[in-house]
N, C-alpha and C positions, 0 to 999 in steps of 0.2 A: 526350756523346751522339753517336751516329754521324750520318753525313750523312743517312740516311733514318730517318724516324720509325718505320717498321716494316721487318722483313726482307722484301725484295721476292720475290715468286714469279716464276719464269721466265715470260716472256710473249713472243709474237712481236713482232719489232721493226716497229712501224708508226708512222707519223707521227700525232701528235695533231691532230685536226681540230676547229676551233672551230665550234660550231653556234649560230646566233642562235635565241633562243626564238621560238615563234610569237607574233605580235602581233595586236592588233585590226586590222580592215580600215583601210586608209589608203594614201596614195600612197607610192611609193618615196622620193620627195624628203622627205616628212615623216619617214619612218623614218631616212633618212640624217642629216637635220637633228637628230633626237632623239639618235641615237648620237653624233654629233659634239658635241652639247651636254653629254652625259654624260661623254664623254672629257675635255672641257675642264674640267668641274666637278671631275672626279677629279684632273686635273693641278693645278688650283688648290688642292685639298685637300692634295695631297702637298707642294706648295710652301709652303703655310702651316704645315704640321706640321714640315717640315724647317727652316724659317727661325726658327720660334718667336718671331715679332715682332722679328726682328733679332738674337736671341740664338742662340748655338750650342746646338743640341740633338742628342740621339741617341735611337735607338730601333730598332725592327725593323718593317719593312713586311711584310705578308702578302697574298698573292694566292691566291684560291680559285676554281677552275674546276669547275663542275658538269658532268661529262663526258658523261653519257648522257641529258641532258634532252630533246634532240631526239627520241630514240627513244621516250622515255616519252610525249612529246606525241603521237607517231604511234599509240601503243598505247592510251592512256587518253583522249586528247582535250584540247582547250584548257582547258575549265573545270576539269577535274581537276588539270591541271598548274599552272594559275594558283593554285589553292588550295594545292597542294603547295609551290610556290615560296614562297608567303607563310609557310608553316610553317617551311621551311628558313631563310629570311631572319630570321624571328623568333628561331629558335634561334641563328643565327650572331651576331646583334646582342646576344643575351643573353650569349654566351660572350665576345665581343670588346668588350663594353662599349658597344654601339651605334655603334662606329666602323666603319661599313661603307658603302662607296660602290660603285655599279655602274660598271664600266669599259666592257666590250664584251659584249653578249649576256648570257651567264650567267657572266661573270667579275666577281669582286668584290675590292675592295682595302680593307684596313684598315691603319692605322698605329698601332702600339702604342708610344706615346712612353715614353721612359725605361724601356724593357723590353729586357733582354738577349736574345740569340739563344736561349739555353737556356730562359729563362722563356717565350719565345714558342713554342718547340717543345712545351713542356708544355701550353700552351693549345691549340695546334693538334692535339696528340694527342687531346685531349678531343673535338675535332670529328671526327677520323678514327674514334674509337671509336663515336660516335653514328651515323656513316654505315655502320657494320657491321650495323646493325639496320634493321628495316623502318620506313617512314614510312606512316602511316595517314591516308587522306582518305576520310571517310564510312565505308563498311565495306570499302574496298579497300586492301590493303597493297601496297607496292612497294619495291624496292630502288633506291637512288640512290647514285651514287659521285662522289667528288671527287679532284682533285689539288691539292696546296697547295705554294706556293713561298714561301720566306722570305729576306729580305735585310736585313742590319743597315746602318744609316746613322749617321754618315758614313764608317764603316769601309770599305765597298765602293762607296758611291755618295754623292756630295754634291750632286747635282741631281736633280730629278724625272725627267728624261729617262734618266739613268743608272740610277736606281732601277727604272723601268719595264722597262728592258732586262734588268736582272739578274733581276727577278721573272719575266719571260717565259721566261728560260732555265731557271730553277729549276722552273717548272711543266712545261716540256717534259721536263726531266730526270726529274721525278716520273712523268710519263706513260709513260716508257720501261719502268717497272717495274710497270705495271698500275694497277688501281683502288685508290683510297683510300691514296695514298702522299704523302709530303712530301719535299721536297728543300730543302737550305739552301745559299745562295750563300756559298761559303767560298774559301779560297786554292786548294784542290784543284780546285774547279769553275772558278775563274778561270783556272788554268793549263790546264785541259782546253779551255776556250773559246779561249784563246790558241793552243793547239796546233792545234785545228780550223781556226782562222783562217789560221795559217801554212801548213797543208796545203792549204787551199783556194786560197791565193795561188800556191803552188808548183805545184799541179796544173794551174792555168790556164797557167802558163809552160811546164810540161812538155808539155802538149798542143800548144801552139804550136810548141815546138822539137823535138817528137817525142823526148822524153827519157824516155819511159815504158819500163821494161824488161819484155819479154815472156818468160815462162818456162812450163815444162810440168811437170805431175805425172804420171808414168807409172802405169799400172794393170796389174797382173799377173793372168793367167788361170791358175788352179790346174789347170783341166782341160787346157788346151793347153800349160801349163808354159812360157809366154813372155809378154812384154809385148805387149799387143794394143790397148790404149787409152791415152789421155792427156787431161789437162785443162789447157787454157790458162788462165793467170792473170797478172795485171799487178802490178807494184810500182814505186814511185818512191823515189828517194833525196832526202831533204830535209835540207839542211845544218842541223846541230844536233840533228836527231832521228834520223837514220839511215834505213834502209830502212823504208818504210811499205807494208804489203800491202793488197790490195783489200778485205778485211773491214773495215779501218778507213777507207780513203778513199772507198769506194763510197757510204756514207751521206752523206758530206760532199759528194760530187759530186751526189747526189740533191738535197740541200738548196740547193746553189749553182747548180743548173741546168746542170751540166756533164756529166751522166750520159749524155745522148744522144751527144755527141761521143766520150766515153770508150768506150761500148759499141760504137759503130760502128768505132772504131779496133781494138778487140779482134776484132770479127767479120771485118774485113779480114785480120788476121793469121791468124785461124783458117782462112779460106778458102785463103790462100796456103800454109799448112802442109799442109793436106790435099792440095792440088794437087801439092805437091812430093813427098809420100809416094807418091802415085799415079804420078807421072812416073818415080820411081825403082823402081817395081815392088815396093814394100815392102808386105807383107801386114799389115793392121790392121783392126780392127772400126770404131772411130769416134774422133774427136777432139772434145772438148767445150769449152764456155766457159760461165761463169755469167752469167745475164741478170737485170738488175734488174727487179722487178715494174713499175716505172714505164714500162719500154719497151713494155709491153702497151697503154699509153695513147697511144703515138706513132702517128699516122696512117700513117706511111711505114715502120713496122717490118717488116711482112710483105713489103712490096715490096723492102726492103733485103735481107732474107734471100734472096728469090727472085733478086735481081740477083747476089748473091755466088755462089749455086749455079750460075747460068748462066755468069758470068764465069770461074769456076775449073773449070767442067765437073765438078762434084761429083756423083757418083751417089748414089742413095738409100741411106740408112743410114750414110753416112760422116760426116756432120755431126751433132753432138748439142748440144742446148742445155739447160742446167741451170736450173731454177727452184726457188725455195724455196716451201714450202706457203703462206706468207703472200701470195704472188702471187694466190692464189685469193680471199683476203679483200680485196685491193686492188681488183680488178675481176673479178668472177666471169664476167660476160657477155663482156668482152674476152678473158679467158683461154680460155673455151670456144671462141670464134670463132678465136682465134689457134692454139690447139692443133689444132683441126680442119684448119685450112689448113696448118700445119706438117706434119701427118701426110700430107696430100695431096702435099706437096713432098718427102716422104721423109726428114724431119728426125727424129732420135731425140729423145724427150722424157725428161729425167732429173729426178726429184724429189730434190733434195738436202737435207741436214741432217735426214733422217728420224730421229726419236728425240731431237730437240733440246729437248724439254720440252713441246711443244704438238701434235706430230704424232700422228695417230691411225691405227689400222688401216683405218678407213673411207676414208682418203685413197687407199688402194690400189684401192678400188672406185669412188670418186667421180671421181677424176682420171684422164684418159686418158694414163697414163705408160707408157713402155717399160722404164724402169730406175729403181731407187731406191738412194740412197746413205745408208748409216748414218752419222750424224754422229759425228765423232771422239771427242767426250766420251762418247758412248754406247759406243763400242768400248773406250775406256779403262776403263770400269766392269767390263769382263771380267776385269780384274786381281784384283779383290777382292770382287765382288758376284755371288754365285751366282744371284740372281734375273735378272741381266742375261744370263747364259748360257742360262737356260731361255727367256727371252723372245726372244733372238736365234735360237734353234733354231726356235721357233714361227713367227717372222716370215719366216724364210728358207723354211720349208716352205709357208707361205701364198703367198708371192711365187712360188715355183716352180709351185704349182698354178694360179696365175693367169697364168702365162707371163710374169712380170716378172723381169728380172735384178736381182740385189742386189750392190752394191759396198760393201765396208767400207773407209772411209778412216781415216787416222790409225793404221795398224798399225805398231807400233814394237817389240814384244817377241815373243820366241819363244812365250811363254805365250798371248798374244792369237792368234798364228798357229795354235797347236794347237787352241784353242777354236773358231776360225772354220773350220778344216779339218774338225773333227769335225762341225760343223753343215753342212758342205758349202757354204760360202760361196765361190762360184766366182770372184769378182773381188775383189781386195784392192789397196789403195793405201796407201802410207806409207813412212816412212824405212827400215823394215826391208827393203823391196824396193829403193827408189831414192829419192834426194833430188830436189828440183826441179832442173831443168836448162834450158839454152838449146836452141834448135832443132837446131843441128848435132849435139849429143850425142843428142838424142831420135831423130834420123834413124838413128843408129848402133844405138840401143837397141831400137827397135821390131822385132817379130817375132823376138826373140832370147830365149833362156832366161837365167836368172840366171848360169849357168856360162859361157855364150857371151859375155855382156856384162860380165864381171867387170872388164876393163880400163876400159871406158866408165864403169862405176859408180864405180870408183876415181877417175877424173878428175872426175866430177861431185861426189863427196864432198869431194875436195880443193878444188874451186872454192867449195863452200859454206863451208868452213873459212876461206878467205882473206878 
């Protein structure tokens, strides 16, 4: 059986947030004491199950997280959800043989002794199947969803502490793929966790020693027939792993609390690059960098942007910041305030990864953006999916009517180029035009056509091959 109990549907990458269920009135100290007592009882339960009265035992532990219970409580009220929870727990105890203990909030743990991982997955699949249907309390139906994590012991854990850590990782892994998913702690996941840990450690050292490599992706204007934009991005070299790009290490930096330092490092380089282009009198539209949604929660983020604009004397329109659509889900209020202030400062706002699986046309109306980037996987579908070509034609026309620029990233083939040109996509980015490069080559490339920059492009492609 595969790692996941069901084929995951694409979902925006957001952190799973634990919500404590609404409880009866009482003091915070009493609530904390109760939670601590339940955790301790659960720990004792795991210890007893794993020790087997001093005998070596084996089995599979299961952790179940009811993910949207807080929202249900807000919608239907405490009494309804209290009865709903009892129905759910009754069902879970029936399936799991009454071996169910509350851990934290609406997280529950069961130990299936002398049960293999595959047998446990079959049992958990029954739970997932049930959560695909409505739960009825009184005459009101509702949908409730879960994430499930499994870990075999002593194969991957021989103490309760290790087992709890493994279960927490599997539930988080399941949450990455949406509602009603399960994940199993196995060798692949253990290696992935080890890789993340290694990257987090090296990232901290790289920040301290300023060993992060800064590179740029140029963007070509079909209308002007020259390179007029670029995107700054970061990568690090980790011994034993090779080069690690921002898409992989940014989530790790978010989880490890290093994202603020990392993003401000990128913003300083962005400001310096723009200033150098201006000083040399090179014509360009804007230079951008991607910004983590978590930066919108930083109190000094807007002040930092304003400081960089002033320090490097950057005029309006030359600095661009890229945000993914899930920034809107992270903090809608903060995003609206931030976007309004950035607009006042003359910063271009780019919505990136458009078409990545959860983006919608309504985003073009609801979000105050100047530019939209088609996600590279969406562009790649132009190779063999006629529907993608029809859709991209329509989206470009809609954006043009709304006064929004469209950039296609990940352009690599002549066929993609033809389709995009036919749709009149004015800005294109990808290896077909230019590979990523360091700043000295970018300074030579900007405001030049493909023909004029052939030698520069040859140098950049040769550097990538080395």
